[in-house]
PDB file of N, H, CA, C and O in Angstrom:
ATOM      1  N   UNK A   1    -128.737  33.358  43.420  1.00  0.00           N
ATOM      2  CA  UNK A   1    -129.734  32.358  42.973  1.00  0.00           C
ATOM      3  C   UNK A   1    -130.291  32.849  41.763  1.00  0.00           C
ATOM      4  O   UNK A   1    -130.800  33.962  41.630  1.00  0.00           O
ATOM      5  N   UNK A   2    -130.169  31.918  40.827  1.00  0.00           N
ATOM      6  H   UNK A   2    -129.755  31.014  40.935  1.00  0.00           H
ATOM      7  CA  UNK A   2    -130.774  32.218  39.545  1.00  0.00           C
ATOM      8  C   UNK A   2    -132.056  31.531  39.279  1.00  0.00           C
ATOM      9  O   UNK A   2    -132.052  30.300  39.244  1.00  0.00           O
ATOM     10  N   UNK A   3    -133.137  32.181  39.092  1.00  0.00           N
ATOM     11  H   UNK A   3    -133.140  33.181  39.121  1.00  0.00           H
ATOM     12  CA  UNK A   3    -134.500  31.478  39.019  1.00  0.00           C
ATOM     13  C   UNK A   3    -135.213  31.846  37.796  1.00  0.00           C
ATOM     14  O   UNK A   3    -135.513  33.010  37.533  1.00  0.00           O
ATOM     15  N   UNK A   4    -135.516  30.708  36.954  1.00  0.00           N
ATOM     16  H   UNK A   4    -135.272  29.762  37.168  1.00  0.00           H
ATOM     17  CA  UNK A   4    -136.137  31.129  35.594  1.00  0.00           C
ATOM     18  C   UNK A   4    -137.382  30.193  35.331  1.00  0.00           C
ATOM     19  O   UNK A   4    -137.380  28.966  35.437  1.00  0.00           O
ATOM     20  N   UNK A   5    -138.334  30.911  35.007  1.00  0.00           N
ATOM     21  H   UNK A   5    -138.335  31.908  34.921  1.00  0.00           H
ATOM     22  CA  UNK A   5    -139.661  30.073  34.776  1.00  0.00           C
ATOM     23  C   UNK A   5    -139.693  29.589  33.448  1.00  0.00           C
ATOM     24  O   UNK A   5    -139.443  30.337  32.503  1.00  0.00           O
ATOM     25  N   UNK A   6    -140.016  28.250  33.286  1.00  0.00           N
ATOM     26  H   UNK A   6    -140.219  27.643  34.054  1.00  0.00           H
ATOM     27  CA  UNK A   6    -140.057  27.700  31.887  1.00  0.00           C
ATOM     28  C   UNK A   6    -141.303  27.160  31.568  1.00  0.00           C
ATOM     29  O   UNK A   6    -141.509  26.934  30.376  1.00  0.00           O
ATOM     30  N   UNK A   7    -142.280  26.874  32.470  1.00  0.00           N
ATOM     31  H   UNK A   7    -142.113  27.057  33.439  1.00  0.00           H
ATOM     32  CA  UNK A   7    -143.480  26.258  32.200  1.00  0.00           C
ATOM     33  C   UNK A   7    -144.445  26.747  33.284  1.00  0.00           C
ATOM     34  O   UNK A   7    -143.995  27.011  34.399  1.00  0.00           O
ATOM     35  N   UNK A   8    -145.728  26.878  33.018  1.00  0.00           N
ATOM     36  H   UNK A   8    -146.093  26.664  32.112  1.00  0.00           H
ATOM     37  CA  UNK A   8    -146.747  27.256  33.938  1.00  0.00           C
ATOM     38  C   UNK A   8    -148.197  26.502  33.548  1.00  0.00           C
ATOM     39  O   UNK A   8    -148.407  25.853  32.523  1.00  0.00           O
ATOM     40  N   UNK A   9    -149.051  26.740  34.539  1.00  0.00           N
ATOM     41  H   UNK A   9    -148.881  27.267  35.371  1.00  0.00           H
ATOM     42  CA  UNK A   9    -150.392  26.035  34.283  1.00  0.00           C
ATOM     43  C   UNK A   9    -150.268  24.583  34.012  1.00  0.00           C
ATOM     44  O   UNK A   9    -150.938  23.980  33.173  1.00  0.00           O
ATOM     45  N   UNK A  10    -149.315  24.038  34.824  1.00  0.00           N
ATOM     46  H   UNK A  10    -148.772  24.529  35.505  1.00  0.00           H
ATOM     47  CA  UNK A  10    -149.119  22.594  34.713  1.00  0.00           C
ATOM     48  C   UNK A  10    -150.026  21.775  35.560  1.00  0.00           C
ATOM     49  O   UNK A  10    -150.411  22.155  36.665  1.00  0.00           O
ATOM     50  N   UNK A  11    -150.380  20.564  34.978  1.00  0.00           N
ATOM     51  H   UNK A  11    -150.067  20.256  34.080  1.00  0.00           H
ATOM     52  CA  UNK A  11    -151.253  19.520  35.764  1.00  0.00           C
ATOM     53  C   UNK A  11    -150.348  18.365  35.811  1.00  0.00           C
ATOM     54  O   UNK A  11    -149.880  17.856  34.792  1.00  0.00           O
ATOM     55  N   UNK A  12    -150.082  17.917  37.117  1.00  0.00           N
ATOM     56  H   UNK A  12    -150.462  18.330  37.944  1.00  0.00           H
ATOM     57  CA  UNK A  12    -149.052  16.960  37.390  1.00  0.00           C
ATOM     58  C   UNK A  12    -149.646  15.750  38.287  1.00  0.00           C
ATOM     59  O   UNK A  12    -150.533  15.909  39.125  1.00  0.00           O
ATOM     60  N   UNK A  13    -149.037  14.550  37.991  1.00  0.00           N
ATOM     61  H   UNK A  13    -148.316  14.421  37.311  1.00  0.00           H
ATOM     62  CA  UNK A  13    -149.280  13.435  39.051  1.00  0.00           C
ATOM     63  C   UNK A  13    -148.015  13.347  39.851  1.00  0.00           C
ATOM     64  O   UNK A  13    -146.899  13.302  39.333  1.00  0.00           O
ATOM     65  N   UNK A  14    -148.246  13.325  41.134  1.00  0.00           N
ATOM     66  H   UNK A  14    -149.153  13.361  41.554  1.00  0.00           H
ATOM     67  CA  UNK A  14    -147.085  13.317  42.113  1.00  0.00           C
ATOM     68  C   UNK A  14    -146.713  11.867  42.495  1.00  0.00           C
ATOM     69  O   UNK A  14    -147.494  10.945  42.258  1.00  0.00           O
ATOM     70  N   UNK A  15    -145.592  11.683  43.049  1.00  0.00           N
ATOM     71  H   UNK A  15    -144.958  12.432  43.241  1.00  0.00           H
ATOM     72  CA  UNK A  15    -145.090  10.434  43.390  1.00  0.00           C
ATOM     73  C   UNK A  15    -146.039   9.663  44.306  1.00  0.00           C
ATOM     74  O   UNK A  15    -146.059   8.433  44.276  1.00  0.00           O
ATOM     75  N   UNK A  16    -146.848  10.393  45.143  1.00  0.00           N
ATOM     76  H   UNK A  16    -146.831  11.392  45.168  1.00  0.00           H
ATOM     77  CA  UNK A  16    -147.829   9.782  46.131  1.00  0.00           C
ATOM     78  C   UNK A  16    -149.129   9.388  45.343  1.00  0.00           C
ATOM     79  O   UNK A  16    -149.964   8.710  45.942  1.00  0.00           O
ATOM     80  N   UNK A  17    -149.352   9.744  44.109  1.00  0.00           N
ATOM     81  H   UNK A  17    -148.675  10.295  43.621  1.00  0.00           H
ATOM     82  CA  UNK A  17    -150.419   9.325  43.455  1.00  0.00           C
ATOM     83  C   UNK A  17    -151.484  10.467  43.226  1.00  0.00           C
ATOM     84  O   UNK A  17    -152.386  10.341  42.398  1.00  0.00           O
ATOM     85  N   UNK A  18    -151.328  11.553  43.988  1.00  0.00           N
ATOM     86  H   UNK A  18    -150.596  11.655  44.660  1.00  0.00           H
ATOM     87  CA  UNK A  18    -152.268  12.698  43.949  1.00  0.00           C
ATOM     88  C   UNK A  18    -151.969  13.586  42.609  1.00  0.00           C
ATOM     89  O   UNK A  18    -150.868  13.609  42.058  1.00  0.00           O
ATOM     90  N   UNK A  19    -152.963  14.213  42.232  1.00  0.00           N
ATOM     91  H   UNK A  19    -153.857  14.194  42.680  1.00  0.00           H
ATOM     92  CA  UNK A  19    -152.829  15.204  41.063  1.00  0.00           C
ATOM     93  C   UNK A  19    -152.987  16.490  41.556  1.00  0.00           C
ATOM     94  O   UNK A  19    -153.877  16.722  42.375  1.00  0.00           O
ATOM     95  N   UNK A  20    -152.113  17.499  41.096  1.00  0.00           N
ATOM     96  H   UNK A  20    -151.391  17.310  40.430  1.00  0.00           H
ATOM     97  CA  UNK A  20    -152.160  18.896  41.385  1.00  0.00           C
ATOM     98  C   UNK A  20    -152.189  19.722  40.083  1.00  0.00           C
ATOM     99  O   UNK A  20    -151.651  19.292  39.063  1.00  0.00           O
ATOM    100  N   UNK A  21    -152.797  20.864  40.123  1.00  0.00           N
ATOM    101  H   UNK A  21    -153.235  21.214  40.952  1.00  0.00           H
ATOM    102  CA  UNK A  21    -152.895  21.686  38.988  1.00  0.00           C
ATOM    103  C   UNK A  21    -152.291  23.040  39.281  1.00  0.00           C
ATOM    104  O   UNK A  21    -152.024  23.292  40.456  1.00  0.00           O
ATOM    105  N   UNK A  22    -152.045  23.943  38.342  1.00  0.00           N
ATOM    106  H   UNK A  22    -152.262  23.739  37.388  1.00  0.00           H
ATOM    107  CA  UNK A  22    -151.502  25.292  38.425  1.00  0.00           C
ATOM    108  C   UNK A  22    -150.054  25.241  39.070  1.00  0.00           C
ATOM    109  O   UNK A  22    -149.642  26.065  39.886  1.00  0.00           O
ATOM    110  N   UNK A  23    -149.387  24.227  38.620  1.00  0.00           N
ATOM    111  H   UNK A  23    -149.722  23.557  37.957  1.00  0.00           H
ATOM    112  CA  UNK A  23    -147.890  24.072  39.055  1.00  0.00           C
ATOM    113  C   UNK A  23    -147.089  24.803  37.997  1.00  0.00           C
ATOM    114  O   UNK A  23    -147.450  24.792  36.820  1.00  0.00           O
ATOM    115  N   UNK A  24    -145.958  25.465  38.428  1.00  0.00           N
ATOM    116  H   UNK A  24    -145.665  25.474  39.384  1.00  0.00           H
ATOM    117  CA  UNK A  24    -144.949  26.159  37.734  1.00  0.00           C
ATOM    118  C   UNK A  24    -143.695  25.383  37.695  1.00  0.00           C
ATOM    119  O   UNK A  24    -143.335  24.707  38.660  1.00  0.00           O
ATOM    120  N   UNK A  25    -143.058  25.463  36.654  1.00  0.00           N
ATOM    121  H   UNK A  25    -143.350  26.011  35.870  1.00  0.00           H
ATOM    122  CA  UNK A  25    -141.669  24.812  36.468  1.00  0.00           C
ATOM    123  C   UNK A  25    -140.619  25.746  36.374  1.00  0.00           C
ATOM    124  O   UNK A  25    -140.674  26.606  35.495  1.00  0.00           O
ATOM    125  N   UNK A  26    -139.673  25.696  37.155  1.00  0.00           N
ATOM    126  H   UNK A  26    -139.629  24.997  37.869  1.00  0.00           H
ATOM    127  CA  UNK A  26    -138.431  26.635  37.230  1.00  0.00           C
ATOM    128  C   UNK A  26    -137.198  26.077  37.104  1.00  0.00           C
ATOM    129  O   UNK A  26    -137.109  24.907  37.478  1.00  0.00           O
ATOM    130  N   UNK A  27    -136.134  26.652  36.637  1.00  0.00           N
ATOM    131  H   UNK A  27    -136.206  27.602  36.333  1.00  0.00           H
ATOM    132  CA  UNK A  27    -134.853  26.188  36.835  1.00  0.00           C
ATOM    133  C   UNK A  27    -134.249  27.042  37.820  1.00  0.00           C
ATOM    134  O   UNK A  27    -134.174  28.254  37.621  1.00  0.00           O
ATOM    135  N   UNK A  28    -133.815  26.510  38.856  1.00  0.00           N
ATOM    136  H   UNK A  28    -133.876  25.525  39.018  1.00  0.00           H
ATOM    137  CA  UNK A  28    -133.121  27.218  40.087  1.00  0.00           C
ATOM    138  C   UNK A  28    -131.706  26.645  40.361  1.00  0.00           C
ATOM    139  O   UNK A  28    -131.582  25.500  40.795  1.00  0.00           O
ATOM    140  N   UNK A  29    -130.754  27.359  40.133  1.00  0.00           N
ATOM    141  H   UNK A  29    -130.855  28.290  39.780  1.00  0.00           H
ATOM    142  CA  UNK A  29    -129.299  26.748  40.298  1.00  0.00           C
ATOM    143  C   UNK A  29    -129.012  25.528  39.552  1.00  0.00           C
ATOM    144  O   UNK A  29    -128.525  24.552  40.122  1.00  0.00           O
ATOM    145  N   UNK A  30    -129.296  25.531  38.278  1.00  0.00           N
ATOM    146  H   UNK A  30    -129.692  26.324  37.815  1.00  0.00           H
ATOM    147  CA  UNK A  30    -129.311  24.451  37.329  1.00  0.00           C
ATOM    148  C   UNK A  30    -129.942  23.045  37.767  1.00  0.00           C
ATOM    149  O   UNK A  30    -129.452  21.960  37.454  1.00  0.00           O
ATOM    150  N   UNK A  31    -131.092  23.217  38.533  1.00  0.00           N
ATOM    151  H   UNK A  31    -131.490  24.098  38.788  1.00  0.00           H
ATOM    152  CA  UNK A  31    -132.014  22.047  38.752  1.00  0.00           C
ATOM    153  C   UNK A  31    -133.441  22.499  38.358  1.00  0.00           C
ATOM    154  O   UNK A  31    -133.812  23.672  38.320  1.00  0.00           O
ATOM    155  N   UNK A  32    -134.209  21.387  38.062  1.00  0.00           N
ATOM    156  H   UNK A  32    -133.908  20.434  38.093  1.00  0.00           H
ATOM    157  CA  UNK A  32    -135.709  21.634  37.771  1.00  0.00           C
ATOM    158  C   UNK A  32    -136.423  21.620  39.168  1.00  0.00           C
ATOM    159  O   UNK A  32    -136.278  20.774  40.051  1.00  0.00           O
ATOM    160  N   UNK A  33    -137.213  22.713  39.185  1.00  0.00           N
ATOM    161  H   UNK A  33    -137.331  23.400  38.468  1.00  0.00           H
ATOM    162  CA  UNK A  33    -137.921  22.863  40.535  1.00  0.00           C
ATOM    163  C   UNK A  33    -139.283  23.196  40.165  1.00  0.00           C
ATOM    164  O   UNK A  33    -139.531  24.125  39.396  1.00  0.00           O
ATOM    165  N   UNK A  34    -140.363  22.307  40.804  1.00  0.00           N
ATOM    166  H   UNK A  34    -140.162  21.553  41.429  1.00  0.00           H
ATOM    167  CA  UNK A  34    -141.755  22.626  40.483  1.00  0.00           C
ATOM    168  C   UNK A  34    -142.378  23.075  41.793  1.00  0.00           C
ATOM    169  O   UNK A  34    -142.215  22.490  42.864  1.00  0.00           O
ATOM    170  N   UNK A  35    -143.042  24.074  41.625  1.00  0.00           N
ATOM    171  H   UNK A  35    -143.174  24.549  40.755  1.00  0.00           H
ATOM    172  CA  UNK A  35    -143.760  24.860  42.675  1.00  0.00           C
ATOM    173  C   UNK A  35    -145.283  24.896  42.465  1.00  0.00           C
ATOM    174  O   UNK A  35    -145.794  25.000  41.350  1.00  0.00           O
ATOM    175  N   UNK A  36    -145.987  24.799  43.643  1.00  0.00           N
ATOM    176  H   UNK A  36    -145.572  24.715  44.549  1.00  0.00           H
ATOM    177  CA  UNK A  36    -147.506  25.076  43.556  1.00  0.00           C
ATOM    178  C   UNK A  36    -147.645  26.655  43.515  1.00  0.00           C
ATOM    179  O   UNK A  36    -146.675  27.408  43.602  1.00  0.00           O
ATOM    180  N   UNK A  37    -148.877  27.046  43.382  1.00  0.00           N
ATOM    181  H   UNK A  37    -149.665  26.435  43.311  1.00  0.00           H
ATOM    182  CA  UNK A  37    -149.342  28.450  43.301  1.00  0.00           C
ATOM    183  C   UNK A  37    -148.953  29.171  44.605  1.00  0.00           C
ATOM    184  O   UNK A  37    -148.722  30.379  44.659  1.00  0.00           O
ATOM    185  N   UNK A  38    -148.901  28.338  45.637  1.00  0.00           N
ATOM    186  H   UNK A  38    -149.089  27.357  45.593  1.00  0.00           H
ATOM    187  CA  UNK A  38    -148.585  28.976  46.921  1.00  0.00           C
ATOM    188  C   UNK A  38    -147.111  28.863  47.163  1.00  0.00           C
ATOM    189  O   UNK A  38    -146.756  28.912  48.341  1.00  0.00           O
ATOM    190  N   UNK A  39    -146.178  28.717  46.220  1.00  0.00           N
ATOM    191  H   UNK A  39    -146.466  28.677  45.264  1.00  0.00           H
ATOM    192  CA  UNK A  39    -144.681  28.668  46.357  1.00  0.00           C
ATOM    193  C   UNK A  39    -144.235  27.586  47.057  1.00  0.00           C
ATOM    194  O   UNK A  39    -143.140  27.653  47.614  1.00  0.00           O
ATOM    195  N   UNK A  40    -145.092  26.319  47.138  1.00  0.00           N
ATOM    196  H   UNK A  40    -145.982  26.265  46.685  1.00  0.00           H
ATOM    197  CA  UNK A  40    -144.520  25.200  47.887  1.00  0.00           C
ATOM    198  C   UNK A  40    -143.706  24.394  46.793  1.00  0.00           C
ATOM    199  O   UNK A  40    -144.124  24.228  45.648  1.00  0.00           O
ATOM    200  N   UNK A  41    -142.585  23.947  47.233  1.00  0.00           N
ATOM    201  H   UNK A  41    -142.245  24.082  48.163  1.00  0.00           H
ATOM    202  CA  UNK A  41    -141.808  23.065  46.325  1.00  0.00           C
ATOM    203  C   UNK A  41    -142.240  21.697  46.450  1.00  0.00           C
ATOM    204  O   UNK A  41    -142.480  21.198  47.550  1.00  0.00           O
ATOM    205  N   UNK A  42    -142.360  20.995  45.226  1.00  0.00           N
ATOM    206  H   UNK A  42    -142.166  21.401  44.333  1.00  0.00           H
ATOM    207  CA  UNK A  42    -142.839  19.781  45.267  1.00  0.00           C
ATOM    208  C   UNK A  42    -141.706  18.749  45.206  1.00  0.00           C
ATOM    209  O   UNK A  42    -141.175  18.478  44.129  1.00  0.00           O
ATOM    210  N   UNK A  43    -141.335  18.174  46.352  1.00  0.00           N
ATOM    211  H   UNK A  43    -141.767  18.394  47.227  1.00  0.00           H
ATOM    212  CA  UNK A  43    -140.344  17.276  46.549  1.00  0.00           C
ATOM    213  C   UNK A  43    -140.606  16.024  47.609  1.00  0.00           C
ATOM    214  O   UNK A  43    -141.577  16.000  48.365  1.00  0.00           O
ATOM    215  N   UNK A  44    -139.727  15.125  47.556  1.00  0.00           N
ATOM    216  H   UNK A  44    -138.938  15.144  46.941  1.00  0.00           H
ATOM    217  CA  UNK A  44    -140.061  13.963  48.462  1.00  0.00           C
ATOM    218  C   UNK A  44    -141.325  13.026  47.838  1.00  0.00           C
ATOM    219  O   UNK A  44    -141.389  12.600  46.684  1.00  0.00           O
ATOM    220  N   UNK A  45    -142.187  12.849  48.781  1.00  0.00           N
ATOM    221  H   UNK A  45    -142.136  13.195  49.718  1.00  0.00           H
ATOM    222  CA  UNK A  45    -143.497  12.046  48.355  1.00  0.00           C
ATOM    223  C   UNK A  45    -144.236  13.021  47.365  1.00  0.00           C
ATOM    224  O   UNK A  45    -145.017  12.533  46.548  1.00  0.00           O
ATOM    225  N   UNK A  46    -144.028  14.329  47.403  1.00  0.00           N
ATOM    226  H   UNK A  46    -143.393  14.725  48.067  1.00  0.00           H
ATOM    227  CA  UNK A  46    -144.919  15.149  46.606  1.00  0.00           C
ATOM    228  C   UNK A  46    -144.101  15.563  45.411  1.00  0.00           C
ATOM    229  O   UNK A  46    -144.391  16.593  44.802  1.00  0.00           O
ATOM    230  N   UNK A  47    -142.975  14.716  45.009  1.00  0.00           N
ATOM    231  H   UNK A  47    -142.739  13.880  45.503  1.00  0.00           H
ATOM    232  CA  UNK A  47    -142.260  15.057  43.807  1.00  0.00           C
ATOM    233  C   UNK A  47    -143.020  14.738  42.440  1.00  0.00           C
ATOM    234  O   UNK A  47    -143.768  13.768  42.315  1.00  0.00           O
ATOM    235  N   UNK A  48    -142.752  15.642  41.451  1.00  0.00           N
ATOM    236  H   UNK A  48    -142.145  16.430  41.553  1.00  0.00           H
ATOM    237  CA  UNK A  48    -143.594  15.415  40.286  1.00  0.00           C
ATOM    238  C   UNK A  48    -143.196  13.916  39.615  1.00  0.00           C
ATOM    239  O   UNK A  48    -142.024  13.543  39.559  1.00  0.00           O
ATOM    240  N   UNK A  49    -144.146  13.236  39.194  1.00  0.00           N
ATOM    241  H   UNK A  49    -145.097  13.539  39.239  1.00  0.00           H
ATOM    242  CA  UNK A  49    -143.925  11.803  38.632  1.00  0.00           C
ATOM    243  C   UNK A  49    -144.218  12.004  37.062  1.00  0.00           C
ATOM    244  O   UNK A  49    -143.425  11.578  36.222  1.00  0.00           O
ATOM    245  N   UNK A  50    -145.289  12.612  36.747  1.00  0.00           N
ATOM    246  H   UNK A  50    -145.934  12.958  37.429  1.00  0.00           H
ATOM    247  CA  UNK A  50    -145.746  12.793  35.434  1.00  0.00           C
ATOM    248  C   UNK A  50    -146.311  14.089  35.176  1.00  0.00           C
ATOM    249  O   UNK A  50    -147.030  14.575  36.049  1.00  0.00           O
ATOM    250  N   UNK A  51    -146.083  14.766  34.042  1.00  0.00           N
ATOM    251  H   UNK A  51    -145.499  14.370  33.333  1.00  0.00           H
ATOM    252  CA  UNK A  51    -146.758  16.078  33.636  1.00  0.00           C
ATOM    253  C   UNK A  51    -147.771  15.711  32.659  1.00  0.00           C
ATOM    254  O   UNK A  51    -147.464  15.189  31.587  1.00  0.00           O
ATOM    255  N   UNK A  52    -149.031  15.981  33.014  1.00  0.00           N
ATOM    256  H   UNK A  52    -149.280  16.405  33.885  1.00  0.00           H
ATOM    257  CA  UNK A  52    -150.121  15.567  32.250  1.00  0.00           C
ATOM    258  C   UNK A  52    -150.455  16.737  31.174  1.00  0.00           C
ATOM    259  O   UNK A  52    -150.868  16.464  30.048  1.00  0.00           O
ATOM    260  N   UNK A  53    -150.238  18.063  31.623  1.00  0.00           N
ATOM    261  H   UNK A  53    -149.903  18.285  32.539  1.00  0.00           H
ATOM    262  CA  UNK A  53    -150.516  19.270  30.796  1.00  0.00           C
ATOM    263  C   UNK A  53    -149.590  20.377  31.323  1.00  0.00           C
ATOM    264  O   UNK A  53    -149.233  20.508  32.493  1.00  0.00           O
ATOM    265  N   UNK A  54    -149.278  21.105  30.348  1.00  0.00           N
ATOM    266  H   UNK A  54    -149.568  20.999  29.397  1.00  0.00           H
ATOM    267  CA  UNK A  54    -148.314  22.255  30.727  1.00  0.00           C
ATOM    268  C   UNK A  54    -148.371  23.472  29.594  1.00  0.00           C
ATOM    269  O   UNK A  54    -148.578  23.117  28.433  1.00  0.00           O
ATOM    270  N   UNK A  55    -148.224  24.677  29.831  1.00  0.00           N
ATOM    271  H   UNK A  55    -148.056  24.965  30.774  1.00  0.00           H
ATOM    272  CA  UNK A  55    -147.989  25.658  28.844  1.00  0.00           C
ATOM    273  C   UNK A  55    -146.447  25.970  28.915  1.00  0.00           C
ATOM    274  O   UNK A  55    -146.007  26.496  29.937  1.00  0.00           O
ATOM    275  N   UNK A  56    -145.633  25.671  27.890  1.00  0.00           N
ATOM    276  H   UNK A  56    -145.991  25.243  27.060  1.00  0.00           H
ATOM    277  CA  UNK A  56    -144.337  25.876  27.823  1.00  0.00           C
ATOM    278  C   UNK A  56    -143.940  27.340  27.399  1.00  0.00           C
ATOM    279  O   UNK A  56    -144.362  27.806  26.340  1.00  0.00           O
ATOM    280  N   UNK A  57    -143.194  27.994  28.168  1.00  0.00           N
ATOM    281  H   UNK A  57    -142.851  27.615  29.027  1.00  0.00           H
ATOM    282  CA  UNK A  57    -142.808  29.384  27.840  1.00  0.00           C
ATOM    283  C   UNK A  57    -141.432  29.547  27.470  1.00  0.00           C
ATOM    284  O   UNK A  57    -140.938  30.667  27.591  1.00  0.00           O
ATOM    285  N   UNK A  58    -140.736  28.587  27.035  1.00  0.00           N
ATOM    286  H   UNK A  58    -141.138  27.676  26.937  1.00  0.00           H
ATOM    287  CA  UNK A  58    -139.369  28.631  26.652  1.00  0.00           C
ATOM    288  C   UNK A  58    -139.131  28.163  25.252  1.00  0.00           C
ATOM    289  O   UNK A  58    -140.045  27.520  24.736  1.00  0.00           O
ATOM    290  N   UNK A  59    -138.062  28.382  24.567  1.00  0.00           N
ATOM    291  H   UNK A  59    -137.319  28.905  24.986  1.00  0.00           H
ATOM    292  CA  UNK A  59    -137.653  27.907  23.284  1.00  0.00           C
ATOM    293  C   UNK A  59    -137.525  26.459  23.325  1.00  0.00           C
ATOM    294  O   UNK A  59    -136.930  25.943  24.272  1.00  0.00           O
ATOM    295  N   UNK A  60    -138.020  25.754  22.398  1.00  0.00           N
ATOM    296  H   UNK A  60    -138.503  26.173  21.629  1.00  0.00           H
ATOM    297  CA  UNK A  60    -137.949  24.084  22.438  1.00  0.00           C
ATOM    298  C   UNK A  60    -136.533  23.645  22.569  1.00  0.00           C
ATOM    299  O   UNK A  60    -136.330  22.573  23.140  1.00  0.00           O
ATOM    300  N   UNK A  61    -135.431  24.402  22.072  1.00  0.00           N
ATOM    301  H   UNK A  61    -135.597  25.273  21.609  1.00  0.00           H
ATOM    302  CA  UNK A  61    -134.089  23.956  22.310  1.00  0.00           C
ATOM    303  C   UNK A  61    -133.789  24.080  23.772  1.00  0.00           C
ATOM    304  O   UNK A  61    -133.145  23.201  24.343  1.00  0.00           O
ATOM    305  N   UNK A  62    -134.220  25.108  24.379  1.00  0.00           N
ATOM    306  H   UNK A  62    -134.744  25.822  23.914  1.00  0.00           H
ATOM    307  CA  UNK A  62    -133.959  25.228  25.841  1.00  0.00           C
ATOM    308  C   UNK A  62    -134.640  24.258  26.675  1.00  0.00           C
ATOM    309  O   UNK A  62    -134.141  23.860  27.728  1.00  0.00           O
ATOM    310  N   UNK A  63    -135.882  23.823  26.194  1.00  0.00           N
ATOM    311  H   UNK A  63    -136.287  24.146  25.339  1.00  0.00           H
ATOM    312  CA  UNK A  63    -136.472  22.819  26.897  1.00  0.00           C
ATOM    313  C   UNK A  63    -135.872  21.541  27.065  1.00  0.00           C
ATOM    314  O   UNK A  63    -135.936  20.890  28.108  1.00  0.00           O
ATOM    315  N   UNK A  64    -135.158  21.109  25.794  1.00  0.00           N
ATOM    316  H   UNK A  64    -135.106  21.637  24.946  1.00  0.00           H
ATOM    317  CA  UNK A  64    -134.421  19.927  25.827  1.00  0.00           C
ATOM    318  C   UNK A  64    -133.314  19.922  26.827  1.00  0.00           C
ATOM    319  O   UNK A  64    -133.108  18.869  27.431  1.00  0.00           O
ATOM    320  N   UNK A  65    -132.568  20.980  27.081  1.00  0.00           N
ATOM    321  H   UNK A  65    -132.735  21.836  26.591  1.00  0.00           H
ATOM    322  CA  UNK A  65    -131.612  21.120  27.952  1.00  0.00           C
ATOM    323  C   UNK A  65    -132.188  21.160  29.456  1.00  0.00           C
ATOM    324  O   UNK A  65    -131.566  20.653  30.389  1.00  0.00           O
ATOM    325  N   UNK A  66    -133.258  21.717  29.592  1.00  0.00           N
ATOM    326  H   UNK A  66    -133.764  22.129  28.834  1.00  0.00           H
ATOM    327  CA  UNK A  66    -133.875  21.802  30.882  1.00  0.00           C
ATOM    328  C   UNK A  66    -134.388  20.405  31.291  1.00  0.00           C
ATOM    329  O   UNK A  66    -134.335  20.122  32.488  1.00  0.00           O
ATOM    330  N   UNK A  67    -134.889  19.482  30.394  1.00  0.00           N
ATOM    331  H   UNK A  67    -134.932  19.712  29.422  1.00  0.00           H
ATOM    332  CA  UNK A  67    -135.341  18.163  30.788  1.00  0.00           C
ATOM    333  C   UNK A  67    -134.050  17.286  30.994  1.00  0.00           C
ATOM    334  O   UNK A  67    -134.153  16.151  31.458  1.00  0.00           O
ATOM    335  N   UNK A  68    -132.991  17.755  30.690  1.00  0.00           N
ATOM    336  H   UNK A  68    -132.908  18.677  30.313  1.00  0.00           H
ATOM    337  CA  UNK A  68    -131.721  16.906  31.063  1.00  0.00           C
ATOM    338  C   UNK A  68    -131.116  17.321  32.501  1.00  0.00           C
ATOM    339  O   UNK A  68    -130.191  16.725  33.054  1.00  0.00           O
ATOM    340  N   UNK A  69    -131.744  18.358  32.969  1.00  0.00           N
ATOM    341  H   UNK A  69    -132.494  18.842  32.520  1.00  0.00           H
ATOM    342  CA  UNK A  69    -131.131  18.710  34.348  1.00  0.00           C
ATOM    343  C   UNK A  69    -131.698  17.917  35.431  1.00  0.00           C
ATOM    344  O   UNK A  69    -132.796  17.393  35.245  1.00  0.00           O
ATOM    345  N   UNK A  70    -131.058  17.755  36.598  1.00  0.00           N
ATOM    346  H   UNK A  70    -130.166  18.181  36.749  1.00  0.00           H
ATOM    347  CA  UNK A  70    -131.648  17.042  37.848  1.00  0.00           C
ATOM    348  C   UNK A  70    -132.716  17.773  38.310  1.00  0.00           C
ATOM    349  O   UNK A  70    -132.731  19.004  38.316  1.00  0.00           O
ATOM    350  N   UNK A  71    -133.785  16.932  38.774  1.00  0.00           N
ATOM    351  H   UNK A  71    -133.772  15.932  38.770  1.00  0.00           H
ATOM    352  CA  UNK A  71    -134.967  17.264  39.332  1.00  0.00           C
ATOM    353  C   UNK A  71    -134.697  17.561  40.743  1.00  0.00           C
ATOM    354  O   UNK A  71    -134.052  16.699  41.340  1.00  0.00           O
ATOM    355  N   UNK A  72    -135.065  18.632  41.419  1.00  0.00           N
ATOM    356  H   UNK A  72    -135.589  19.332  40.934  1.00  0.00           H
ATOM    357  CA  UNK A  72    -134.983  18.894  42.792  1.00  0.00           C
ATOM    358  C   UNK A  72    -135.944  18.016  43.626  1.00  0.00           C
ATOM    359  O   UNK A  72    -135.983  18.134  44.851  1.00  0.00           O
TER     360      UNK A  72
END
């Protein structure tokens, strides 16, 4: 399993309408995965709908490729 952190300190609106903070964005097995600070994967009704704020820690060219990946 390949796990790469690309964003942190994210503030996101979820599919169910709630807002969460301190989310991290990873690429795991060629999929975008968002996790809370407690390592809970945000999926299903808790899937990320909008990213309101984020600290990006990857090169901009890599970010373009990451955004094209399937979201877990």
